[in-house]
C-alpha positions in Angstrom: 119.0 2.1 -42.2 118.3 3.6 -38.4 116.5 6.6 -36.6 118.9 8.4 -34.2 117.0 10.1 -31.8 119.5 12.7 -29.5 116.8 13.2 -26.5 116.9 15.7 -23.7 118.2 14.1 -20.4 114.6 13.2 -18.9 113.3 11.6 -21.4 110.7 10.0 -18.9 109.2 6.5 -19.8 105.4 8.2 -19.7 106.7 10.8 -21.9 108.4 8.3 -24.3 104.9 5.8 -24.4 102.9 9.0 -25.6 105.9 9.5 -28.3 105.8 6.2 -29.9 102.1 6.2 -30.1 102.3 9.1 -32.5 105.1 7.7 -33.7 102.6 4.7 -34.9 100.2 7.0 -36.2 102.9 8.3 -38.2 103.9 5.4 -40.1 106.9 5.2 -38.5 108.3 1.7 -36.5 109.4 2.4 -32.8 111.8 0.0 -33.3 113.3 1.7 -36.0 114.3 4.3 -33.5 117.8 4.4 -31.1 117.1 6.7 -28.1 120.4 8.4 -27.0 121.0 11.3 -24.5 124.6 12.8 -24.1 124.2 14.2 -21.3 124.4 11.5 -19.0 127.6 10.5 -20.6 129.2 14.4 -20.9 128.2 16.1 -17.4 126.9 20.1 -17.4 125.9 20.2 -21.5 123.6 22.9 -20.6 124.5 25.5 -18.4 123.0 28.9 -17.3 124.5 31.8 -18.4 126.8 33.2 -16.0 125.2 37.4 -16.5 121.8 36.4 -16.5 121.2 33.3 -14.9 118.2 33.1 -16.5 119.3 31.9 -19.8 120.7 28.1 -20.8 123.8 27.8 -23.4 126.2 25.1 -24.5 129.3 24.5 -22.5 132.0 25.0 -24.9 134.7 23.2 -22.8 132.4 20.2 -23.3 132.3 20.9 -27.5 135.5 18.4 -28.4 133.8 15.7 -26.3 130.0 16.4 -27.6 130.7 15.7 -31.2 133.4 12.7 -30.1 130.3 11.1 -28.3 128.1 11.5 -31.2 130.4 10.4 -33.8 130.4 7.1 -32.2 127.1 6.7 -32.1 127.0 7.8 -35.9 130.2 5.4 -37.0 128.2 2.1 -34.8 124.5 2.9 -36.3 124.7 4.3 -39.3 121.2 6.3 -39.3 119.9 7.3 -42.0 118.3 10.4 -39.5 119.1 12.2 -37.1 116.5 13.6 -34.8 116.9 16.7 -32.7 115.0 16.4 -29.6 117.5 18.5 -27.4 118.5 22.3 -26.9 121.7 21.9 -26.0 122.4 19.1 -29.3 120.5 21.8 -31.5 123.2 24.7 -30.4 126.0 22.4 -30.7 125.1 21.1 -34.1 124.1 24.6 -35.3 127.6 26.0 -33.7 125.7 29.1 -32.4 123.0 29.9 -29.4 119.9 29.1 -30.6 116.5 30.6 -30.2 114.6 28.0 -28.9 113.4 24.4 -29.5 110.0 25.8 -30.0 111.2 27.9 -33.1 113.2 25.6 -34.8 110.9 23.0 -34.3 110.6 20.6 -37.5 113.6 22.4 -39.2 115.9 20.3 -41.2 119.7 20.4 -41.0 122.9 18.3 -41.7 125.9 16.9 -39.8 128.0 15.2 -41.8 125.7 15.2 -44.5 123.0 13.6 -42.7 119.8 15.2 -42.3 118.9 16.2 -39.1 115.5 17.1 -38.3 114.2 19.3 -35.2 111.5 17.9 -33.3 109.9 19.3 -29.9 108.2 16.9 -27.8 107.9 19.3 -24.8 107.6 22.7 -23.6 110.5 24.7 -22.5 108.3 24.6 -18.9 108.8 20.3 -19.5 105.2 19.4 -20.6 104.1 17.5 -23.3 103.6 19.4 -26.2 100.8 17.7 -26.9 99.2 18.1 -23.2 100.3 22.1 -23.3 99.1 22.9 -26.2 95.5 22.0 -27.6 96.9 22.2 -30.8 100.2 20.1 -29.9 99.0 16.7 -30.9 98.2 18.0 -34.6 101.4 19.6 -34.6 103.7 16.8 -33.2 101.8 14.3 -35.9 102.6 16.5 -38.4 106.4 16.9 -37.5 106.6 12.8 -37.9 104.6 12.9 -40.5 108.0 15.7 -42.1 110.8 13.2 -40.6 108.8 9.6 -42.0 108.8 11.8 -45.5 112.9 12.1 -45.5 113.2 8.5 -44.1 111.4 7.2 -46.7 112.8 9.2 -49.5 109.6 11.0 -50.4 109.7 14.8 -49.1 107.8 17.0 -51.0 109.5 18.4 -54.2 110.7 22.2 -53.2 113.3 24.1 -55.6 116.7 25.1 -54.8 116.5 29.0 -52.7 118.3 31.2 -54.9 118.5 34.8 -54.7 120.3 38.0 -56.0 120.5 41.9 -54.4 120.1 44.8 -56.9 123.5 46.6 -56.2 123.3 48.5 -59.4 120.5 49.4 -61.9 122.5 47.3 -63.9 121.4 44.5 -62.0 117.5 45.5 -62.3 117.8 45.8 -65.8 119.2 42.2 -66.5 116.4 40.5 -64.2 113.6 42.5 -65.6 112.6 40.0 -68.4 112.1 37.2 -66.1 109.5 39.1 -64.5 107.9 39.9 -67.3 107.7 36.2 -67.9 106.6 35.5 -64.3 102.9 34.2 -63.7 103.2 34.1 -60.0 105.4 36.0 -57.7 106.0 36.6 -53.9 106.5 40.0 -52.1 107.7 41.1 -48.7 109.3 44.5 -47.4 111.5 45.3 -44.4 110.5 48.8 -42.8 112.0 50.6 -40.2 108.5 53.0 -39.0 107.2 54.7 -41.9 110.8 53.9 -44.3 110.9 51.0 -46.4 114.2 49.3 -46.2 113.9 46.9 -49.3 111.3 45.3 -51.0 111.7 41.2 -52.2 109.9 39.2 -54.6 110.2 35.4 -55.7 108.9 34.7 -58.8 108.0 31.5 -61.0 108.6 32.0 -64.8 106.4 29.8 -67.6 109.8 27.8 -67.9 109.3 26.8 -64.3 112.6 28.6 -63.0 112.3 30.0 -59.3 114.2 32.8 -58.0 114.4 35.3 -55.4 115.4 39.3 -56.3 116.1 42.2 -53.4 116.0 45.5 -53.9 117.8 47.8 -51.2 116.6 51.8 -50.4 118.3 51.9 -46.6 121.8 51.3 -46.5 123.6 52.9 -43.4 126.9 52.2 -45.0 126.3 54.7 -48.0 125.9 58.5 -47.9 122.6 59.5 -46.2 122.2 56.1 -45.9 120.7 55.4 -49.5 121.6 52.0 -51.2 121.4 54.0 -54.5 124.8 55.8 -56.0 122.2 59.2 -57.2 118.3 60.5 -56.9 118.2 59.0 -60.9 119.5 55.1 -59.7 116.6 55.1 -56.8 114.3 56.4 -58.9 114.2 53.8 -61.5 114.2 50.8 -58.8 111.0 52.2 -56.9 109.8 52.5 -61.0 110.8 48.7 -61.3 109.0 47.8 -57.9 106.0 50.1 -59.3 105.7 48.4 -62.3 106.5 44.2 -60.9 103.4 45.0 -57.8 101.3 46.5 -60.9 102.1 43.7 -63.6 99.0 41.0 -64.2 101.1 37.9 -62.4 99.3 36.6 -59.4 100.2 38.0 -55.5 101.0 36.1 -52.7 102.3 37.8 -49.3 101.9 36.9 -45.6 100.0 39.3 -43.8 100.3 41.1 -47.0 97.8 44.3 -45.2 101.5 45.9 -44.1 102.9 45.6 -47.3 100.2 47.2 -49.0 99.8 50.1 -46.0 103.5 50.8 -46.8 102.9 50.5 -50.9 100.1 53.2 -50.5 102.2 55.6 -49.4 104.5 55.0 -52.5 101.5 55.6 -54.9 101.7 51.7 -55.4 98.5 50.1 -55.8 99.4 46.1 -55.7 97.4 44.4 -58.7 96.1 40.5 -58.9 97.1 40.0 -55.0 94.9 37.0 -54.4 97.0 34.9 -52.1 97.9 35.4 -49.1 99.9 32.7 -46.9 98.4 34.0 -43.1 95.0 34.3 -44.5 94.9 30.9 -46.1 96.5 29.2 -42.6 93.7 30.7 -40.3 90.8 30.1 -42.7 91.9 26.6 -42.0 93.3 26.1 -38.6 92.4 29.0 -36.8 93.6 28.4 -33.7 97.1 27.5 -34.3 100.3 30.0 -34.9 99.9 32.2 -38.0 103.6 33.3 -38.2 105.3 32.9 -41.0 108.3 30.6 -40.1 105.6 28.7 -38.2 103.7 28.0 -41.3 106.6 27.4 -43.2 107.4 24.4 -40.9 104.3 23.0 -42.0 104.4 23.3 -45.6 107.9 23.3 -46.5 109.9 20.0 -45.9 113.0 21.8 -46.7 112.4 24.7 -44.3 115.4 25.9 -41.5 114.1 28.6 -39.7 116.0 31.6 -40.9 114.3 34.4 -39.1 117.2 35.2 -36.3 118.8 36.0 -39.7 117.8 39.3 -39.7 119.3 40.5 -36.3 122.4 42.9 -36.1 125.6 42.6 -34.3 123.3 43.8 -31.5 119.6 42.9 -32.7 120.0 46.7 -34.5 116.7 48.0 -36.3 118.5 47.5 -39.4 122.6 46.3 -39.6 125.2 48.6 -39.2 127.8 45.9 -41.2 128.2 45.0 -44.4 128.0 40.8 -43.2 125.4 42.1 -41.4 122.8 43.8 -44.5 124.0 40.7 -46.8 122.1 38.4 -44.3 119.3 41.0 -43.5 118.8 41.1 -47.4 118.7 36.9 -47.3 116.3 36.5 -44.3 114.4 39.5 -47.1 114.5 36.9 -50.1 114.0 33.6 -47.7 110.6 35.4 -46.5 109.4 36.0 -50.5 110.7 32.5 -51.1 109.1 30.6 -48.1 105.9 32.7 -48.8 105.2 31.3 -52.4 106.1 27.4 -51.2 103.6 27.6 -48.4 101.1 29.6 -51.0 101.4 26.7 -53.4 101.2 23.9 -50.9 98.1 25.1 -49.2 96.3 25.7 -52.2 97.2 22.0 -53.3 95.7 21.5 -49.7 92.2 22.8 -50.1 92.0 21.5 -53.1 93.1 17.8 -52.7 91.5 17.2 -49.1 88.5 19.1 -50.9 88.1 21.9 -48.1 85.5 24.4 -49.5 84.9 25.8 -46.3 88.4 27.1 -45.5 88.2 28.5 -49.2 85.0 30.0 -48.4 86.7 31.3 -45.3 89.6 32.6 -47.0 86.9 34.6 -49.8 85.2 36.2 -46.8 88.0 36.9 -44.8 90.9 37.7 -47.0 88.0 40.5 -49.0 87.8 42.3 -45.5 91.3 42.7 -44.9 91.9 44.0 -48.3 88.7 46.0 -48.4 87.4 47.5 -45.5 89.9 46.6 -42.9 92.3 48.0 -45.2 90.6 51.5 -45.7 90.2 52.4 -41.9 93.3 51.4 -40.9 94.8 53.9 -43.7 92.4 56.9 -42.7 92.5 56.8 -39.2 90.3 59.1 -37.4 91.2 62.9 -36.8 91.9 63.6 -33.2 91.2 67.2 -31.1 94.9 68.0 -30.4 93.7 70.6 -27.6 91.4 67.9 -25.8 94.4 65.7 -26.2 96.3 67.8 -24.2 94.0 68.0 -21.6 93.6 64.6 -21.0 97.0 64.3 -20.9 97.4 66.9 -18.3 94.3 65.3 -16.1 96.1 62.1 -16.6 99.4 63.1 -15.4 98.3 65.2 -12.1 96.1 61.7 -11.0 99.4 59.6 -11.7 101.3 62.1 -9.7 99.0 62.7 -6.7 98.2 59.0 -6.8 101.8 57.7 -7.1 102.7 60.4 -3.9 99.9 58.2 -2.0 101.1 55.2 -2.7 104.7 55.8 -1.8 103.4 56.6 1.6 101.3 53.6 1.9 104.3 51.7 1.2 107.2 53.5 3.4 109.1 53.4 -0.4 110.3 56.9 -1.8 111.4 55.2 -5.3 108.6 52.5 -5.7 107.4 51.5 -9.2 104.0 50.6 -9.7 105.2 49.5 -13.5 107.6 46.7 -11.7 106.4 43.7 -11.3 108.7 42.7 -9.8 108.1 45.6 -6.5 104.9 44.9 -6.9 105.1 40.8 -6.3 107.2 42.0 -3.4 104.7 44.1 -1.9 101.6 41.6 -2.2 103.4 38.6 -1.5 106.5 39.7 1.0 105.3 42.7 3.1 101.6 42.1 2.9 102.0 38.9 3.4 99.3 37.5 0.5 98.8 34.4 -0.5 100.1 32.7 -4.0 97.0 31.5 -6.0 96.7 28.4 -7.2 94.8 28.6 -11.0 94.9 25.4 -12.7 95.8 25.0 -16.2 97.1 28.7 -16.3 100.3 28.9 -17.5 100.9 32.4 -17.7 99.9 32.9 -14.2 103.0 32.1 -11.6 103.5 31.6 -8.3 104.0 35.2 -7.2 101.5 36.6 -10.1 100.7 40.3 -10.6 98.3 39.8 -13.2 94.8 41.7 -12.6 92.5 38.6 -12.7 94.8 37.2 -10.0 95.0 40.3 -7.9 91.6 40.3 -8.2 91.2 37.5 -5.9 94.4 38.1 -3.6 91.9 41.7 -2.7 89.3 38.8 -1.0 92.2 37.9 1.3 92.2 41.0 3.2 90.3 44.5 3.2 93.9 46.0 3.8 95.3 43.7 0.9 92.0 45.3 -1.3 93.3 48.6 -0.3 96.8 48.4 -1.7 96.0 46.8 -4.8 93.2 49.7 -5.9 95.8 52.0 -5.1 98.3 50.4 -7.1 95.9 50.3 -10.0 94.4 53.7 -9.9 98.1 54.8 -10.0 98.7 52.6 -13.1 95.8 53.3 -15.1 96.8 57.4 -15.5 100.1 56.6 -16.4 99.0 53.6 -18.9 96.2 56.1 -20.7 99.1 59.2 -20.5 101.7 57.0 -22.3 99.3 55.4 -24.8 97.1 58.5 -25.8 97.7 62.1 -24.1 101.5 61.0 -26.0 100.3 58.6 -29.0 102.2 59.7 -32.0 99.6 61.2 -34.8 100.0 61.3 -38.1 99.1 64.2 -40.0 96.7 65.2 -37.3 95.2 61.6 -37.3 95.0 58.7 -34.5 96.1 55.7 -36.9 95.7 52.1 -36.4 95.6 48.8 -37.9 92.7 45.6 -38.2 93.4 42.6 -39.0 90.9 39.8 -40.1 93.3 36.7 -38.7 93.8 37.6 -35.1 90.7 35.9 -33.4 89.5 32.3 -33.9 85.9 33.2 -34.8 85.9 35.7 -37.8 85.8 38.9 -35.2 88.2 42.1 -36.5 91.2 42.6 -34.2 93.4 45.8 -33.6 96.9 46.7 -33.0 99.0 50.0 -33.7 99.3 51.0 -37.5 101.6 49.3 -40.4 103.9 52.3 -39.4 104.6 52.2 -36.0 102.5 54.6 -34.2 98.9 54.7 -32.6 97.3 51.6 -30.8 94.6 49.2 -30.6 91.3 50.8 -31.5 89.5 48.3 -29.6 90.8 49.0 -26.2 90.3 52.9 -26.3 88.5 53.6 -22.7 85.5 55.6 -22.6 87.4 58.6 -21.1 89.7 59.5 -23.6 87.5 58.7 -26.6 86.5 62.2 -27.0 89.5 63.1 -28.8 88.6 62.0 -32.1 86.2 64.1 -33.5 84.9 63.9 -37.1 86.5 65.5 -40.2 85.9 69.3 -41.3 82.4 69.3 -43.0 81.6 65.5 -41.7 79.6 63.9 -39.1 80.4 60.7 -37.1 77.6 57.7 -37.4 77.9 55.2 -35.2 75.5 51.9 -35.5 75.6 49.0 -32.4 73.8 45.7 -33.0 72.1 46.0 -29.8 72.2 42.2 -27.6 73.9 40.9 -30.8 75.4 37.6 -29.6 71.4 36.9 -27.8 70.0 37.0 -30.8 71.8 34.2 -32.5 72.2 32.1 -29.4 68.5 31.9 -28.9 68.2 31.4 -32.9 70.6 28.5 -32.6 69.1 26.6 -29.3 65.7 27.5 -31.0 64.0 27.9 -27.1 60.8 29.4 -27.6 60.7 31.6 -24.5 64.3 32.6 -25.3 63.3 33.6 -28.7 60.0 36.0 -27.4 61.9 38.0 -25.4 65.2 38.8 -27.6 62.3 39.6 -29.6 60.2 41.8 -27.3 60.6 45.6 -27.4 61.6 44.9 -24.0 65.3 45.7 -22.9 65.9 42.4 -23.0 68.4 42.9 -20.6 65.8 44.5 -18.3 63.4 41.7 -18.5 66.3 39.4 -17.2 66.8 41.6 -14.5 63.4 41.2 -13.5 63.6 37.9 -13.4 66.9 37.2 -11.6 66.3 40.4 -8.9 62.6 40.1 -9.0 62.4 43.8 -9.2 59.4 45.2 -11.7 60.6 46.2 -15.2 59.5 49.2 -15.3 61.6 50.1 -12.3 64.5 48.8 -13.7 64.2 50.1 -17.2 62.8 53.9 -15.7 66.0 53.6 -13.8 68.2 52.6 -16.8 66.6 55.4 -18.6 67.7 57.6 -16.3 71.3 56.3 -15.7 70.7 55.7 -12.2 73.8 54.2 -10.1 71.9 51.1 -8.5 71.2 49.9 -12.3 74.3 51.2 -14.4 77.0 51.0 -12.1 79.9 49.4 -13.4 80.4 47.0 -10.6 76.9 47.1 -8.6 74.6 48.1 -11.0 71.9 44.8 -11.7 71.2 45.7 -15.1 75.4 45.7 -15.8 75.8 42.5 -14.1 72.5 40.9 -15.3 74.5 41.3 -18.6 77.7 39.8 -17.5 75.5 36.7 -15.9 73.6 35.9 -18.9 77.1 36.4 -21.0 78.1 33.2 -18.7 75.1 31.2 -18.5 74.7 32.0 -22.9 78.6 30.2 -22.9 78.5 27.6 -20.2 80.7 29.2 -18.0 80.9 27.6 -14.8 80.4 28.7 -11.4 83.6 30.0 -10.8 84.5 31.6 -13.9 81.4 33.6 -13.3 82.3 34.5 -10.2 85.6 36.3 -11.5 83.6 37.9 -14.4 81.3 39.7 -11.9 84.5 40.3 -9.7 84.3 40.0 -6.0 82.5 43.3 -5.2 80.3 42.6 -8.4 79.3 39.4 -6.6 78.6 40.7 -3.4 76.3 43.5 -5.2 74.7 41.0 -6.8 73.6 39.2 -3.8 73.1 42.1 -2.1 70.6 43.0 -4.6 69.1 39.4 -3.9 68.4 40.1 -0.4 71.1 38.6 1.1 72.2 41.4 3.1 75.0 40.0 4.6 76.9 39.3 1.7 79.3 41.5 2.6 80.5 38.9 4.9 80.4 35.3 2.9 83.3 33.8 1.8 84.6 33.4 -1.6 83.5 30.1 -1.9 79.4 31.3 -0.6 79.7 33.7 -3.5 80.9 31.0 -6.3 77.8 28.6 -5.0 75.6 31.4 -5.7 77.0 31.8 -9.0 75.9 28.6 -9.6 72.3 28.9 -8.2 71.9 31.9 -10.7 73.2 29.9 -14.1 70.6 27.1 -12.9 67.8 29.4 -12.5 68.8 30.7 -16.0 69.0 27.4 -17.6 65.4 27.1 -15.9 64.1 29.5 -17.8 65.5 28.7 -20.8 65.5 24.8 -20.8 66.3 24.2 -24.2 69.4 26.1 -24.3 71.4 23.2 -22.0 70.0 20.7 -24.5 71.6 22.3 -27.2 74.8 22.5 -25.9 75.3 19.1 -25.8 73.7 18.0 -29.4 75.8 20.9 -30.3 78.6 19.3 -29.2 77.6 15.6 -30.3 76.8 17.0 -33.9 80.5 19.1 -34.2 82.2 15.6 -32.9 80.3 13.8 -35.3 81.8 16.5 -38.1 85.0 15.8 -37.6 84.9 18.8 -35.1 83.8 21.1 -37.7 81.3 23.5 -36.7 79.3 26.1 -39.3 78.0 29.2 -37.5 75.7 32.2 -39.1 77.1 33.5 -42.5 78.9 30.3 -43.1 82.1 30.5 -41.0 83.5 27.1 -40.2 85.7 26.5 -37.7 88.2 23.6 -37.3 88.3 22.8 -33.6 91.5 21.0 -32.1 91.0 18.7 -29.2 89.1 16.2 -27.4 85.5 18.2 -28.1 83.6 15.5 -26.5 85.4 15.0 -23.3 87.2 18.8 -22.9 84.8 21.9 -21.4 86.9 24.2 -22.4 86.7 23.7 -25.9 83.1 22.4 -25.5 82.2 26.3 -24.2 84.4 27.7 -26.8 81.7 25.8 -29.5 79.0 27.7 -27.7 80.6 30.7 -27.8 81.4 30.3 -31.6 77.6 30.0 -32.5 76.8 33.9 -30.5 80.1 35.8 -31.5 80.4 33.9 -34.9 77.0 35.0 -35.6 77.9 38.4 -34.7 81.3 38.8 -36.2 79.7 37.4 -39.4 76.8 40.1 -39.3 78.9 42.9 -39.1 81.6 41.3 -41.4 79.0 41.1 -44.1 77.8 44.9 -43.6 81.1 46.2 -43.8 81.5 43.9 -47.1 78.5 45.2 -48.5 79.2 48.7 -47.7 82.9 48.9 -49.1 82.0 46.2 -52.5 78.4 46.5 -53.6 76.6 49.7 -52.5 77.6 53.4 -53.5 77.7 54.6 -50.0 81.7 55.4 -50.4 81.3 56.9 -53.9 78.7 59.2 -52.0 81.3 60.6 -49.4 80.8 57.9 -46.5 84.0 56.9 -44.7 84.5 53.7 -42.6 86.3 54.3 -39.3 85.9 52.3 -36.7 85.0 48.9 -35.9 84.7 48.5 -32.2 83.1 45.4 -30.5 79.2 45.2 -32.1 79.7 48.7 -33.6 80.7 50.5 -36.9 81.6 54.0 -36.9 81.9 55.8 -40.2 81.8 59.2 -41.4 79.4 60.9 -43.7 78.7 64.9 -45.5 77.2 67.1 -43.4 74.7 67.6 -46.2 74.3 63.5 -46.8 72.5 62.3 -43.7 70.1 60.3 -46.2 72.9 58.0 -46.1 72.4 57.1 -42.6 68.9 55.4 -43.9 71.0 53.8 -46.6 73.5 52.3 -44.2 70.8 51.4 -41.7 69.1 49.2 -44.6 72.1 46.9 -45.0 73.0 46.9 -41.4 69.7 45.4 -40.6 69.3 42.9 -43.2 67.6 39.8 -42.4 69.1 36.7 -40.6 68.0 33.2 -41.0 68.9 30.1 -39.1 66.9 26.5 -39.0 64.6 28.0 -41.3 63.9 31.0 -39.0 64.2 34.8 -39.9 64.9 38.0 -37.7 66.7 40.9 -38.3 69.0 42.0 -35.1 68.0 45.8 -34.4 70.8 48.8 -34.4 71.1 51.6 -31.8 72.4 54.8 -34.1 73.5 57.9 -33.1 75.1 60.9 -34.5 77.9 63.8 -33.6 80.7 65.4 -33.9 82.3 63.7 -31.2 82.7 59.9 -30.7 80.4 59.1 -28.2 80.4 61.8 -26.1 78.4 64.2 -27.4 76.4 61.6 -30.1 72.6 61.7 -30.3 69.9 59.1 -30.9 69.1 58.9 -34.8 65.8 59.8 -35.8 64.7 59.7 -39.8 64.1 64.1 -39.0 66.9 64.8 -37.5 68.5 68.0 -38.8 72.4 68.9 -38.7 72.0 72.0 -36.6 70.2 69.8 -33.6 73.9 68.0 -33.9 75.7 71.0 -34.0 73.8 72.2 -30.8 74.8 68.6 -28.8 78.4 69.2 -29.7 78.7 72.6 -28.4 77.0 71.7 -25.3 79.3 69.3 -24.6 82.2 71.5 -25.6 81.4 74.1 -23.4 80.5 71.6 -20.6 83.8 69.8 -20.6 86.2 72.3 -22.5 85.0 76.0 -22.3 88.6 77.3 -23.1 90.1 76.9 -26.0 92.9 78.5 -27.2 
């Protein structure tokens, strides 16, 4: 019995050599594989789509010839398994245009009753997957092990997928007893904006029976788009879903905070929601993708890609035909089915492999997600609509003025700075800029207009800088207008959502709300923040960990001088600025307090650039990376502050050399730091690429940590960023679950960078000190205990009108600060 490996046309000897090493690691004998490509026998199997030219499709004129040749190989070799390692082959076998090899990888199909396993070995850019992605070797090995299980008839046992759709109330009545007897079930919703179109379930009964059930609500083929015959029937359907979701069975979701946000709007509180596949997966493999189809491709041996079944005839948000709706409901049922099977396998994996560290990660991450993260997401923040309108008018005026100037500069009346093609044509064709070559950056093409690339192009010629700056000056107010000026609100509130599985090291990530409104709260520019205000009768409290990452790096590397400096009551950034620029501390600190340009300017300020330099030093940045972080203008300003008055004439390479010297100077100041860089790598490699930071989060690093400097830099940043994230997360969980602050009226609103923003009743200012006590709890690393200091401000407008907190502050002082701010910035209110 053999494996028939149908590969793409250009499987090179080098690629085959790499592949066979992984086959051996998976326990597959390469001698049992017959490598065949049908592209050499059949020309033009895979052709460009005539209209778009940038998409490739199966050549249907070659269909008969394809299957004739394939059948000949099958008759000759009698393969037990067929491996589909070619997109054209996949398209012909499926009989449709498939999304991509990347989405369908690890799927199992059948041709003439022969299992066909999709194995991806190269990316769309024709790079070996094991080199193109850090998790590539792990991914390929997992897929080949699945192939091995199918070849040996030892595939994981999985129940057959069956499902029913509630078309009448009778269908619900007939299945209610099954749900009453279930002990675990998964659920998933489909939605359009705030509308739940259907709710799906997959349940397991004590008898072992497993089935999926879909309850539709939105149906475009029925009057009023309502699936149910009358109001009474729809109420019955909702009451059934509520009863199921609130029963005692264990609940499983994939990214369940999305579903819960919609359920809460319908007054449904999910009971016994304990398992979430996204968070389970992220707790073990934080560097891999976390979408359900990817997770299922790893956990479920019979899985095949199903996400394209959701699409309507023209990619509608919900299909408009009977066949389309049936696919839509089946898709919903498959989501639930694959979620439940994935959760069971992940639980088994944690127990079987004794992954106690992953379970600890999960408990922290999951409690944050369903507690403070979901609470902040559902609360949102009150928006001053008048200020929002004024801001939008200002941004649109800036946009129109700058666009007019830009179009005069380029002598093109319809030039669009938002068009990457038009900007690329201007920069590379008209101005003649040289393309920037970037090693290992796939997202940067030869004609990239990414901001980081344009920063480097600006250096080539002052004229280039003039045009690029004008493009940015035009785009930024337009983007602010679109994101914040025209932002849709919910009951007058700015809405957003927080997630705990969107970053590698435990920090929150933000994005638009589950109701498809709002935007990422992490990226709100300071110019837009004064549209966000406290609710009537409340006052805002912002608590920010001061120089937090530095504390954790100092105590991890155990450098006595660094610990001394970070623990000093003096401003650490000013201390470091004195070291780098040889300017007296008192002079820098006073200028900082006075907000003088030479210390505070975002590009030229010595204190601001010191922060960037220290960040780069602590996280093992190379000289070029530090140069990019400073920016060309920032690097020149840094050189001039060091006394090099001719720095504006320097080449880029000379500025990069200066950055390298700054890194060396910092390491001379703190000699324990570079030693710790090396020992931390050695310890992590010895521990199987596992590292644990303060507060217990453990991270599994993919790749060759011993040799790959990029991974080593991530390891160093893990201790600082992971420590800060752990401290913030500890605070949020303590406030939400263990303190009485919420019951006394405190409302968590935002978690932005190193700060937590909340609001409290005006008459309960004493809650601030209670919150501070939790936030300033002690941390212990390697036997040393310390407290990361917190800067606290109070006010009615986020950031702009907030003043430093004092224990004896009065609410009248806060009100006066708000009145002063309003009069100076918004003197006329209509």
